[in-house]
C-alpha positions in Angstrom: 106.4 130.6 100.8 107.6 128.0 98.1 109.9 129.9 96.1 110.7 129.1 92.1 113.6 129.9 90.2 113.6 130.0 86.3 116.2 130.7 84.2 114.3 131.4 81.2 115.4 131.4 77.7 117.0 134.1 76.4 115.1 133.8 73.3 112.3 135.6 70.6 109.1 135.3 71.9 108.4 132.6 69.3 111.7 130.5 69.9 111.9 127.5 72.0 114.9 127.4 73.8 115.9 125.3 76.8 114.7 127.0 80.6 116.4 125.6 83.9 113.9 125.4 86.7 113.6 125.1 90.4 111.4 125.2 93.5 112.1 124.7 96.8 110.4 124.6 100.3 111.4 127.6 103.1 113.6 125.0 104.7 115.8 125.0 101.6 114.4 121.4 100.6 114.3 121.0 96.8 111.1 119.7 95.6 111.1 119.9 91.5 114.2 120.7 89.4 115.1 120.3 85.5 114.3 122.1 82.3 111.6 122.9 80.6 111.6 124.3 76.4 109.2 127.1 75.7 107.1 129.6 77.5 104.4 127.4 77.6 105.6 124.4 78.9 107.2 126.7 81.9 104.3 129.0 82.5 102.8 124.8 83.0 105.4 123.8 84.8 105.1 127.3 87.0 101.6 126.6 87.7 102.2 122.6 88.7 105.0 123.6 91.4 103.8 126.5 92.9 102.0 126.6 96.3 98.8 128.9 96.8 101.7 131.5 98.2 104.6 131.4 96.4 107.6 133.5 94.7 108.8 133.0 91.1 112.2 134.7 90.4 113.1 135.3 87.0 115.8 135.8 85.2 115.1 137.6 82.3 113.2 141.2 81.7 109.5 140.6 82.1 109.2 144.6 82.2 110.3 145.9 78.9 108.7 150.1 78.3 111.8 152.2 77.0 112.0 152.8 73.3 115.5 152.3 73.5 118.5 152.2 75.1 119.1 150.5 78.6 116.4 150.4 81.6 117.2 151.9 84.1 117.5 148.3 86.2 120.0 147.1 83.9 122.1 150.3 83.7 122.4 150.4 88.1 123.5 147.1 87.6 127.0 148.5 85.9 126.7 151.3 88.8 126.4 149.5 91.5 128.1 146.0 90.5 130.6 147.1 88.7 133.5 147.0 90.9 133.0 142.8 90.5 133.2 143.2 87.0 129.5 142.6 87.2 127.0 144.1 83.9 123.7 143.9 82.2 122.8 143.8 78.7 120.5 146.3 77.3 116.9 145.4 76.9 114.7 147.9 75.0 111.0 147.6 73.0 112.9 147.3 69.8 115.1 144.0 71.4 114.6 140.7 69.8 114.6 139.0 73.2 112.0 139.5 74.9 110.4 136.1 75.8 110.4 137.1 79.1 107.7 140.0 78.5 105.7 137.2 77.3 105.8 135.1 79.8 105.0 137.5 82.4 101.7 138.4 80.2 101.2 134.5 79.6 101.8 134.2 83.9 99.1 136.9 85.2 96.2 135.4 82.7 96.6 132.7 85.3 96.6 134.8 87.7 99.8 135.4 89.3 100.9 138.7 89.7 103.7 141.3 89.0 105.8 142.5 92.1 108.4 145.1 91.1 109.5 145.5 95.1 109.4 148.6 95.5 106.2 147.9 98.0 108.4 145.3 99.4 108.3 141.1 99.9 105.2 140.0 99.2 103.1 137.9 101.8 100.5 135.9 100.2 99.5 135.1 96.5 101.4 133.9 93.7 104.2 136.9 92.7 106.8 137.2 89.9 110.0 139.4 89.7 112.8 140.3 87.8 116.2 139.1 89.1 119.9 138.7 87.6 121.7 135.5 89.2 125.2 137.7 88.6 124.3 140.1 91.3 123.5 137.4 93.3 126.7 135.8 93.2 128.4 139.2 94.2 125.9 140.3 96.3 125.5 137.7 98.8 128.0 137.4 101.5 127.3 134.0 101.9 129.0 133.2 98.3 132.3 134.6 99.0 133.5 136.5 95.8 135.0 139.6 97.6 136.8 141.1 94.7 135.9 139.8 91.6 132.5 137.2 89.7 133.3 133.9 88.9 134.2 133.6 85.5 131.6 130.3 84.5 130.3 132.2 81.6 131.5 135.3 78.9 135.0 134.0 77.5 137.4 136.6 78.2 139.0 138.0 74.6 142.5 137.0 75.7 141.8 133.3 75.8 141.0 130.7 73.1 137.4 129.2 73.0 139.7 125.6 73.7 141.5 127.0 76.8 138.7 129.3 77.7 136.6 125.8 78.1 138.5 123.9 81.1 138.7 127.7 83.0 135.1 128.0 82.6 134.3 124.4 84.3 136.4 125.0 87.0 135.4 128.1 87.8 132.0 126.6 87.5 132.9 124.0 89.8 133.6 126.2 93.0 130.7 128.0 92.3 128.5 124.9 92.5 130.4 124.5 95.7 129.6 127.4 97.5 125.9 127.3 96.6 126.0 124.0 98.5 127.3 125.7 101.6 124.1 127.6 101.0 122.4 124.0 103.1 124.0 126.1 106.4 123.0 129.7 105.5 119.4 131.6 106.4 118.1 131.0 104.2 119.0 127.6 103.0 119.2 125.4 100.3 120.0 122.2 99.6 121.2 121.4 96.9 121.2 117.6 97.8 117.6 117.1 98.8 117.0 116.6 95.2 118.2 113.9 92.3 118.6 116.7 89.7 120.5 119.5 91.8 122.2 116.7 93.4 124.2 115.9 90.0 125.7 119.2 90.2 127.7 118.4 92.8 128.1 114.8 91.9 129.5 115.3 88.2 132.6 118.0 87.1 131.4 120.5 84.6 131.8 119.4 81.2 134.0 121.3 78.5 131.3 120.6 75.5 129.6 123.8 75.2 126.0 122.3 74.8 126.3 120.3 78.2 127.9 123.2 79.9 124.5 125.4 79.1 122.8 122.7 80.0 124.1 122.7 83.3 124.6 126.2 83.5 120.8 126.9 83.3 120.5 124.9 86.4 122.8 126.8 87.9 121.2 129.8 88.1 117.9 128.3 88.4 119.2 127.3 92.0 120.3 130.9 92.8 117.0 132.6 91.4 115.2 130.5 94.1 117.3 131.4 96.8 117.3 134.8 96.0 113.6 134.9 95.9 113.9 133.5 99.7 116.5 136.2 100.6 114.0 138.7 99.3 111.4 137.0 101.4 112.6 136.9 104.4 114.9 139.7 104.6 113.5 142.2 102.1 115.2 145.6 101.8 118.0 144.9 104.9 119.8 142.7 102.4 118.2 143.4 99.1 117.8 146.5 97.1 115.6 147.3 94.2 117.2 148.4 91.1 115.3 150.1 88.5 112.7 151.6 91.7 113.2 155.3 90.7 112.6 154.4 86.4 110.2 157.1 84.8 108.8 154.4 82.9 105.3 152.5 84.6 103.1 150.2 83.3 99.3 150.1 83.3 99.2 148.8 87.1 102.1 151.3 88.5 104.7 148.7 88.3 108.2 149.7 86.7 110.8 147.7 85.6 113.2 146.0 88.1 115.6 143.9 88.9 115.4 142.8 92.7 119.2 141.5 93.8 121.3 141.2 97.3 123.4 143.7 98.0 126.6 144.0 100.7 125.9 146.4 104.0 127.4 149.7 101.5 125.3 149.1 98.7 121.8 149.1 100.2 121.1 152.5 99.9 117.8 152.1 102.6 119.6 150.6 105.2 
């Protein structure tokens, strides 16, 4: 199955912000990569680059049913990945940033099916699920982050913006090199196989905030596409479904979940 990764811009449903997008074959070859603007353009990109059997992983809340507080899947990010200093933002029906909900709805109108992952990886059709790249970075042994997440986002309070930018750029370049090593992993992802993702390797991360965010969006889309491939190949043996016991269920019996790579001790079903 072809896998697609989308780092959907975290904005309200009407605002058009830049989104990173990547599509890859099962052999790791990247067949499409770049950026879209707004929900409609991103839906069109997904429809264009998906095969009849495809899995799209999205870094954005797709199902939001709770009136307040935090979704269970977000709470479990902190519970299960907090030791690596990974947590998730809170999302509820009062949140202004629900573009993912609209994105899912428009994909479904185009024939996609949302899957919360509780039944395991899909084997056919066009399926969309939610992921969170930070859980991939620390949950996948292949990337080698044993003690703490890389500081390629989220400025520490102790640093000024000026001091933070070169630290961020350096951490990002290390992360890119580790993602490049996935070409030898199972499943693979080959950044060199597409001119746009190859630029991640050929250019150093910029200090300018806007240019850096442009780069970061593409990196997260790569991680989302690879996570989809890992889920298809390994299922619960390598991944866990955060939020699988959420009490909130939609009209199809689906829950708000995040499918996340997991270290052996994190996998409750293994």
